N, C-alpha and C positions, 0 to 999 in steps of 0.2 A: 917675090914673096911680099916685100914691103908694099909694092903697088897694090897687090890683092888685098892686103890688110887695110890699106888706106881706103880703098873703095868700099870694103865691107863696113868700115867705121862710118863712112859718109852715109851709106844706105841705112845703117842702124840708127844714125842720128835723125835722118829724115823720117823714118818710121816712128821713132819716139816722138818727134815733133807733131806729126799728123795725129798720133794717138792722143797726145795731150790736148790738141785742139778738138778732136772729135768726142772724147769722153765726156766733157761737161755738157755738150749738146745732146749726146745720146742719153745721159743719165738725168738731165734736168727735169723731165716730166715726172720722175719718181721721187724727187727731193721733197722733203717736208717743207711746207709753206707755199708750194706751187699750186696752181689752179687744180690740176688733176688730183693732187694729194689732198687738198682741202675738200674737194668734192667727194672723195672716197671716204674721208674721215666720218665715222658714225653711220655710214650707209649700210643698209641691210637689203638682201634680195627679196623681191615680192613677185607675184605673177604678173604685175602690171609694170615691172621695171624696178630698178634700184630706188630705195626710199632713203633720201639723205636727211641730215639734221635740219637743213634749211627747209626741206619739204615738210617735216614734222612741225617745224616752227610756224609755217604758214597755216597749218591746220589749227594750231592753238590760237594764232592771231585772229583768224576768221571767227572761231568760236567765241573768243573774248569780246570781239567787236559786237557780236549780237547780244551778248549777255548784258552789256551796259547801254548799247544804242537802242535796243528795243524799248526798255523802260524810258529812256530819254525821249524817244519818239512819241510814246504814249502820253508822256507828260506834256509834250508840245501840243498834241491833238486836244487834250483836255483843258490846257491852261492858257495857251498862247492867245493874245488879243488880236493877232492879224492872221489873215488867211494864208499868206505866204509861208509863215512859220508853221502853221498847222499842216499845210500840204507837205512841207519838208518832213515833218514828223510822221505823217502818213506813209511817206516813201521809206522812211527808216524802218517802220514796223513791218511793212510788206516785204521789203528787200531782204532784211536780216532774218526774218522768220523763214523765208525761202532758203537763204544761204545756210541757215542753221541746219535745216533738213539735209542739205547737200553735204555739209562738212561732217555731220554725224554718220551719214551713210559711208562716206569715204574713210573716215577714221575706223569705223567698225570693220570694214573690209581689210584695212591695212594694219589693224591691231594697235592703233595709237590711242592712248588715254587722253581725254579732253578734260579741261577744267569745268567745274560746276558752278562757279561764281566769278564775278568780275574781280580784277586786281584791286588792291587797296587804293591805288591812284584813280582807277575808274570809279570806284565807289565814292571817292572824294569829289570827283566831277559831278556825279549824280546828286550829291549833297549840296554842292554849289548851286546847281539848278533848282533844287528844291527850296533853298533858302532865298533865292532871288525872286523878283517880281517885276512886272511892267516892262519898260524898255531895257532895264538891266538884264532881266531874264532872257529876253529875246536875243540880245547881243551875246550873252554868254552861251546860249544854245547854239547860235549860228557859228561862233568862232571856235568853241571847244570841239564841236562835231566836224567842222570843216578842217581844222588842223589835224584831227585824228585820222580822218579819211585821206588827207594828203600824204601823211606818213605811211600808212599801210598801202597806199597806191603804189609807192615805189617798191615796197617789199614784194607785192603781188607781181609786178612787172619783172623783177629780178628772178623770182622763182619760176614764173611762166617761161622765161627765156632759157633757164638752165636745167630745169627738172628733166629727169629721164623716166619719170613715173607717169603713166597715162592718166591715172585717176587724179593725181595732183595737178596735172596739166589742165584737165577739164575744170577742176575746182578753181584754179587760178583764172581761167577764162571767164567763168561765171562771176567770180568775185570782182574781176576787173570791170565788167559791165555794170554790176550793181553799185560799186563804189563810184564809178563815173556818174551814174545817174544821181546818186546822193550828193556828190560834189556840185553837180549842176543845180539841183534843187536848193541846196544851202546857199549857193551864190545868188540864186534868184531872189532871196529874201532882201538883198541890198544891204545886209548888215555885216558882211564879212570884211575883216580888216586885212586887206591884202598886203599892206606894208608890214604889219606884224608878222604875217606868215613868211614873207620874203626875208625878213631879218632874223627869222628863227626864234621870235619871241613867244609865239603861241605854243601851247602844250600839245602833246601828241599821245596816241595810244601806246601804252607800255605793255610788254608781255614777257614771259620767261624766255630763256634762250632756246627752249624746245624740250619736249619730254625725251627720256632716254629711249634707245632702240627697243622695239617690242621684245618681251621676254619669251613669247610663245604662248603664254597664258592669255585667256580672253579678258581684256580690261573691262571694268564696270561700265555699263551703258549709261551715258549721260542723259539726263531728262531733257525733253524738248524746251527750247527757248521760245517764248511767245508772249504777247501782251496778256496781262491779267484781267479777268472779267470780260465783259462783252464790249469790245471796241469796234465800232463801225469804221471800216476803211474803204476808200474809193479808188486808190491807185492800183495798177496792175504790176505783176512781177516783171513784165516786159512792156514798159510804157512806150507810147508812140511819139513821134515828132510833133511839134518842134521842141528841141532841147531835151529830148528823152532818148533812152537807149533801148533799141529793140534787140532782145537777146535771142529769141526763138529757141531756147534751150529745152531739152527734154526733162521730164520728171526724173528725179533721182531714184535709183533702185535701192530700196532698203532691204 
């Protein structure tokens, strides 16, 4: 009887030990703070796949980028003394006007409300450009815009990698191609301070942490973002080599 009891105790101890080892592994994915838990936080179902807080934040960032970079590009076309800066401004106008159509289309289908004006920081950058002139203006333009594109580039890549929503995935792909084209054009001006960017000294685009999940009600439709007045542009949405990005992307469905 004692032998049986001893064996039973040993078996019970082994089972308990194995359970203690297995339980953390089995339950880890559901713990708060883990990747799956963070991904699920704030997500809502849509016909195109789950829409996460990071997905909604990307929609806002793309919209905000156009709201301040289109007027910055227009200013460069109208004021810059060199062709390289004017051409970079031209690409900003064309690229972000196109992306704005795409983000408004995606947001309307997903029920996400978009901002209608740039952030206070972005308005400050526009004022900096307005107040500058000559070489100072050109360097401010190249570095403010290059830094902001570099920051959003990383965000786009992260969302493109992790999103489970097909509309957001397509927007991230389109945004990636446009931002890379703009980075290329800004660097072609020869005015970008790469040391400043590498050291984290340059400023970057700021945005809210993302709008709340859709309530079910139709959000107000944002007005289109585009240049004011009659601005003649020469670049294409899908520019060709050398140093340009061919997108081959379809027209957005509004």
